C-alpha positions as CSV (number, residue, x, y, z in Angstrom):
1,X,0.9,8.6,-8.7
2,X,-0.1,6.0,-11.3
3,X,-3.7,6.1,-10.0
4,X,-3.8,9.8,-10.6
5,X,-2.4,9.4,-14.1
6,X,-4.9,6.6,-14.9
7,X,-7.9,8.7,-13.9
8,X,-6.5,11.6,-15.8
9,X,-5.8,9.5,-19.0
10,X,-8.8,7.1,-19.0
11,X,-11.4,8.6,-16.7
12,X,-12.4,7.2,-13.3
13,X,-15.2,5.1,-14.6
14,X,-12.9,3.2,-17.0
15,X,-10.4,2.0,-14.5
16,X,-10.5,-0.5,-11.6
17,X,-7.9,-0.3,-8.9
18,X,-6.5,-3.3,-7.1
19,X,-4.2,-3.6,-4.1
20,X,-2.4,-6.8,-3.3
21,X,-2.1,-7.2,0.5
22,X,0.6,-9.5,1.7
23,X,-0.1,-9.0,5.4
24,X,3.6,-8.1,5.7
25,X,3.5,-4.5,4.4
26,X,5.0,-1.6,6.4
27,X,2.3,-0.2,8.7
28,X,2.7,3.2,6.9
29,X,1.8,1.5,3.6
30,X,-1.6,0.5,5.0
31,X,-2.2,4.1,6.1
32,X,-1.1,5.4,2.7
33,X,-3.3,3.1,0.6
34,X,-6.3,4.2,2.7
35,X,-5.5,7.9,2.1
36,X,-4.9,7.3,-1.6
37,X,-8.2,5.5,-1.9
38,X,-10.1,8.3,-0.2
39,X,-8.2,11.2,-2.0
40,X,-8.8,9.8,-5.5
41,X,-12.1,7.9,-4.9
42,X,-10.6,4.7,-6.1
43,X,-13.1,2.2,-4.6
44,X,-10.0,0.1,-4.1
45,X,-10.3,-3.7,-4.3
46,X,-8.0,-5.3,-1.8
47,X,-7.0,-8.9,-2.3
48,X,-5.1,-11.3,-0.1
49,X,-3.9,-14.7,-1.3
50,X,-5.5,-17.6,0.6
51,X,-3.0,-20.5,0.6
52,X,-5.0,-22.9,2.6
53,X,-5.7,-25.3,-0.3
54,X,-3.8,-28.6,-0.7
55,X,-0.4,-28.4,-2.3
56,X,-0.8,-28.8,-6.1
57,X,-4.1,-26.9,-6.1
58,X,-2.6,-23.4,-6.2
59,X,-4.4,-20.9,-4.0
60,X,-7.5,-18.7,-3.8
61,X,-8.0,-15.2,-2.6
62,X,-10.1,-13.1,-0.3
63,X,-11.5,-9.7,-1.0
64,X,-11.1,-7.2,1.8
65,X,-12.3,-3.7,2.4
66,X,-9.5,-1.1,2.4
67,X,-9.9,-0.6,6.2
68,X,-9.5,-4.4,6.8
69,X,-6.0,-4.6,5.3
70,X,-3.4,-4.9,8.1
71,X,0.1,-6.0,9.0
72,X,-0.9,-9.4,10.6
73,X,1.4,-11.6,8.5
74,X,-1.5,-14.0,7.7
75,X,-1.0,-14.5,4.0
76,X,2.8,-14.5,4.3
77,X,2.8,-17.1,7.1
78,X,0.3,-19.3,5.1
79,X,2.3,-19.0,2.0
80,X,5.5,-20.0,3.8
81,X,3.8,-22.9,5.4
82,X,2.7,-24.2,2.0
83,X,5.7,-23.4,-0.2
84,X,8.6,-22.7,2.1
85,X,10.5,-19.5,2.9
86,X,11.5,-17.2,0.0
87,X,15.2,-16.3,-0.3
88,X,17.5,-14.4,-2.6
89,X,17.9,-17.6,-4.7
90,X,14.1,-18.1,-4.9
91,X,12.4,-14.8,-4.4
92,X,9.0,-16.0,-5.6
93,X,6.9,-14.3,-2.8
94,X,5.8,-11.5,-5.2
95,X,4.7,-13.9,-7.8
96,X,2.7,-16.1,-5.3
97,X,1.2,-13.4,-3.1
98,X,0.7,-10.6,-5.7
99,X,0.9,-11.7,-9.3
100,X,-0.9,-15.1,-9.1
101,X,-3.5,-13.7,-6.8
102,X,-4.1,-10.7,-9.0
103,X,-4.3,-12.9,-12.2
104,X,-6.7,-15.3,-10.6
105,X,-9.1,-12.5,-9.5
106,X,-8.9,-10.6,-12.8
107,X,-9.4,-13.8,-14.9
108,X,-12.5,-14.6,-12.8
109,X,-13.9,-11.0,-12.9
110,X,-13.0,-9.9,-16.4
111,X,-12.2,-13.1,-18.3
112,X,-8.7,-14.2,-19.3
113,X,-7.2,-11.8,-21.8
114,X,-10.0,-9.2,-21.3
115,X,-8.1,-6.7,-19.2
116,X,-4.8,-4.8,-19.0
117,X,-2.7,-4.5,-15.9
118,X,-0.8,-1.3,-15.4
119,X,2.1,-1.0,-12.9
120,X,3.9,2.2,-11.8
121,X,7.3,1.8,-13.4
122,X,8.7,5.2,-14.4
123,X,10.5,6.3,-17.5
124,X,13.8,6.6,-15.5
125,X,13.8,2.9,-14.5
126,X,15.4,1.2,-17.5
127,X,16.1,-2.2,-15.7
128,X,12.5,-2.5,-14.7
129,X,11.3,-1.4,-18.2
130,X,12.9,-4.4,-19.8
131,X,9.5,-6.1,-20.0
132,X,7.8,-3.4,-22.1
133,X,6.2,-4.9,-25.1
134,X,6.7,-8.5,-24.1
135,X,3.2,-9.0,-22.7
136,X,0.4,-7.1,-24.4
137,X,-1.7,-7.3,-21.2
138,X,1.0,-5.8,-18.9
139,X,1.5,-2.0,-19.3
140,X,3.8,0.5,-17.6
141,X,3.4,4.0,-16.3
142,X,6.3,5.0,-18.6
143,X,4.1,4.4,-21.6
144,X,1.8,7.3,-20.7
145,X,4.2,9.6,-18.8
146,X,7.8,10.7,-19.2
147,X,7.8,11.6,-15.5
148,X,10.8,10.6,-13.6
149,X,11.4,10.1,-9.8
150,X,11.7,13.8,-9.1
151,X,8.5,14.6,-10.9
152,X,6.7,12.0,-8.8
153,X,8.3,13.4,-5.6
154,X,7.2,16.9,-6.6
155,X,3.6,15.6,-7.1
156,X,3.5,14.1,-3.6
157,X,5.1,17.2,-2.0
158,X,1.9,19.1,-3.0
159,X,-0.4,16.4,-1.5
160,X,-1.8,16.5,2.0
161,X,-0.1,13.2,2.8
162,X,2.8,11.0,1.7
163,X,4.0,7.4,2.2
164,X,6.7,8.5,4.6
165,X,8.8,5.3,4.5
166,X,12.6,5.7,4.0
167,X,13.4,4.5,0.5
168,X,15.8,1.8,1.6
169,X,13.1,0.0,3.6
170,X,10.5,-0.7,0.8
171,X,6.9,-1.6,1.5
172,X,7.2,-5.2,2.5
173,X,8.9,-5.6,5.9
174,X,10.5,-8.9,4.7
175,X,11.6,-7.8,1.2
176,X,15.2,-8.6,0.4
177,X,15.1,-6.8,-2.9
């Protein structure tokens, strides 16, 4: 839904779309991102963290085509081998596999501080909106839309496809959040 809003608000030529592939997403998530990419003409950049550098040297990333993303657990297993298993007490898998990988790619492509990152947090998610205004480079869907969950669901009900994952499962098959 955020992709749709970004195109509507800023124009397709003024926005780049990035998907962070953990290799541990629900199979329907992979199907969905391919459909979204095609439907909206995103030219989606798909990134996977590459954790095969020595400890202390961080990690790199690989760029994949949207059809090359898959549930093979490769980045997840490599991250666990390097840093250990995430848990409720230390749920850093999102920061390692998504945030750090995204930031490394964007800093190299656009230059540090030369881009904004938008994430799809709705107006009706106050706990998740607590970061609004704290980072001038991180923006939220709620800043350009007052749409709430039902509005998003109504939008998708008119589309020829939907994610189709029960809400309680989430996208990552290992996610404990």
